[in-house]
C-alpha positions as CSV (number, residue, x, y, z in Angstrom):
1,X,-127.0,4.6,41.9
2,X,-128.8,3.4,38.9
3,X,-130.1,4.9,35.7
4,X,-133.2,3.9,33.9
5,X,-133.6,4.0,30.2
6,X,-136.4,2.9,27.9
7,X,-135.9,-0.4,26.1
8,X,-135.3,-0.3,22.4
9,X,-137.6,-2.2,20.1
10,X,-135.2,-5.1,19.8
11,X,-134.7,-5.2,23.6
12,X,-138.5,-5.2,24.1
13,X,-139.0,-8.2,21.7
14,X,-136.3,-10.2,23.4
15,X,-137.4,-9.3,26.9
16,X,-141.1,-10.0,26.3
17,X,-140.7,-13.6,25.4
18,X,-138.1,-14.2,28.2
19,X,-140.3,-12.4,30.7
20,X,-143.5,-14.4,29.7
21,X,-141.6,-17.7,30.2
22,X,-140.0,-16.6,33.5
23,X,-143.3,-15.4,34.9
24,X,-145.1,-18.6,33.8
25,X,-142.4,-20.7,35.6
26,X,-142.9,-18.6,38.8
27,X,-146.6,-18.8,38.5
28,X,-146.5,-22.6,38.1
29,X,-144.2,-22.9,41.1
30,X,-146.3,-20.6,43.3
31,X,-149.7,-22.0,42.3
32,X,-149.1,-25.6,41.3
33,X,-150.7,-25.2,37.9
34,X,-149.1,-26.8,34.9
35,X,-146.4,-24.9,33.1
36,X,-148.4,-24.9,29.8
37,X,-151.4,-23.5,31.5
38,X,-149.2,-20.9,33.3
39,X,-147.7,-19.9,29.9
40,X,-151.1,-19.4,28.4
41,X,-152.2,-17.2,31.3
42,X,-148.9,-15.2,31.2
43,X,-149.3,-14.6,27.4
44,X,-152.9,-13.4,27.9
45,X,-151.9,-11.1,30.8
46,X,-149.1,-9.6,28.7
47,X,-151.5,-9.0,25.8
48,X,-154.0,-7.3,28.1
49,X,-151.4,-5.2,29.9
50,X,-149.3,-4.2,26.9
51,X,-152.0,-3.9,24.1
52,X,-149.6,-1.6,22.1
53,X,-146.4,-3.3,23.1
54,X,-143.7,-1.0,24.2
55,X,-145.9,2.0,23.2
56,X,-148.7,1.1,25.6
57,X,-150.0,4.2,27.4
58,X,-148.5,5.2,30.7
59,X,-146.2,2.2,30.7
60,X,-142.4,2.2,31.2
61,X,-140.4,-0.7,30.0
62,X,-136.9,0.1,31.2
63,X,-133.4,-1.2,31.3
64,X,-131.6,-0.7,34.7
65,X,-128.0,0.5,34.3
66,X,-125.4,0.7,37.1
67,X,-123.2,3.6,37.8
68,X,-120.8,2.4,35.0
69,X,-123.7,2.2,32.5
70,X,-123.6,-1.6,32.5
71,X,-127.1,-3.0,31.8
72,X,-127.9,-5.0,35.0
73,X,-131.6,-5.6,34.7
74,X,-135.2,-4.7,33.7
75,X,-138.0,-2.7,35.2
76,X,-141.7,-2.6,34.0
77,X,-144.0,-0.1,35.6
78,X,-147.5,0.8,34.5
79,X,-150.9,1.8,35.8
80,X,-152.5,-0.6,38.4
81,X,-155.1,-2.5,36.5
82,X,-157.8,-2.0,39.1
83,X,-156.8,1.0,41.2
84,X,-156.8,4.5,39.6
85,X,-153.9,6.7,40.7
86,X,-151.7,3.8,41.6
87,X,-148.6,2.7,39.6
88,X,-147.8,-1.0,39.6
89,X,-144.4,-2.6,39.3
90,X,-145.1,-5.6,37.0
91,X,-141.5,-6.7,36.9
92,X,-138.1,-5.9,38.4
93,X,-135.2,-8.2,37.8
94,X,-131.6,-7.7,38.4
95,X,-129.3,-10.2,36.6
96,X,-128.0,-12.8,39.0
97,X,-124.4,-11.8,38.7
98,X,-125.3,-8.2,39.9
99,X,-127.5,-9.1,42.8
100,X,-126.5,-8.3,46.4
101,X,-125.1,-4.8,45.5
102,X,-128.1,-2.7,46.3
103,X,-129.1,-2.3,42.6
104,X,-132.6,-3.6,43.1
105,X,-133.2,-1.2,46.0
106,X,-131.8,1.7,43.9
107,X,-134.0,0.6,40.9
108,X,-137.1,0.5,43.1
109,X,-136.3,4.0,44.5
110,X,-135.9,5.3,41.0
111,X,-139.2,3.6,40.0
112,X,-141.0,5.4,42.9
113,X,-139.6,8.7,41.7
114,X,-140.7,8.0,38.1
115,X,-144.2,7.1,39.3
116,X,-144.5,10.2,41.5
117,X,-143.4,12.4,38.6
118,X,-146.0,10.8,36.4
119,X,-148.7,11.8,38.9
120,X,-149.3,8.5,40.6
121,X,-150.2,8.8,44.3
122,X,-149.2,5.3,45.2
123,X,-147.1,2.4,43.9
124,X,-147.9,-1.3,44.4
125,X,-146.5,-4.7,43.4
126,X,-147.0,-8.4,43.9
127,X,-144.3,-10.7,45.1
128,X,-144.5,-14.5,45.1
129,X,-144.4,-16.0,48.6
130,X,-141.3,-18.1,47.9
131,X,-139.3,-15.0,47.0
132,X,-137.9,-14.2,50.4
133,X,-135.1,-12.0,49.0
134,X,-137.5,-9.7,47.2
135,X,-139.8,-9.5,50.2
136,X,-136.9,-8.3,52.4
137,X,-136.0,-5.6,49.9
138,X,-139.6,-4.4,49.7
139,X,-139.9,-4.4,53.5
140,X,-136.7,-2.4,53.8
141,X,-138.2,0.2,51.4
142,X,-141.4,0.6,53.5
143,X,-143.8,-1.5,51.4
144,X,-146.4,-3.2,53.6
145,X,-148.4,-6.3,53.0
146,X,-151.9,-5.4,51.9
147,X,-153.3,-9.0,51.6
148,X,-152.0,-12.5,51.5
149,X,-153.5,-15.1,49.2
150,X,-152.9,-18.7,50.1
151,X,-153.7,-21.9,48.3
152,X,-153.3,-25.6,48.5
153,X,-153.2,-28.2,45.8
154,X,-155.9,-30.9,46.2
155,X,-154.5,-33.1,43.4
156,X,-153.4,-35.7,46.0
157,X,-156.2,-35.2,48.5
158,X,-158.1,-38.3,47.6
159,X,-161.8,-38.8,48.1
160,X,-163.4,-37.3,51.3
161,X,-165.0,-39.7,53.8
162,X,-168.7,-38.6,53.8
163,X,-169.0,-39.5,57.4
164,X,-166.3,-37.0,58.3
165,X,-167.7,-34.2,56.1
């Protein structure tokens, strides 16, 4: 079991910067873009998604607490940016030392309940392709793949041979 509670102002400030940096690193790893470019993109996305910070409308920035009230992670849920009636899990992270205990699964189940109570008909999320552990958790909870985006870096591709084009 887990409990979800809203972040305090101080927790939000500390989380925001850490989350932007972590997301940028994952984005750089997944896409091959430079870390600085990924950081700029992450900062822009956070500004768009959280225009009023922790007070942004229909947005939940939460701490995940285990059954002993120990803070084990974070959960960010808000409206899907393009699909009305759909909640979106922007971030879920369980601290490394607490992983493997079912806390992420419990947090996702709690997130689904929160979204349903708020009137959302569906909940969605994105997961980076390299995150096999998260993908297994989402599969076990009944999430299905809606689309797969694939890319390849052409930085080392060289010049094409016009005769072969």
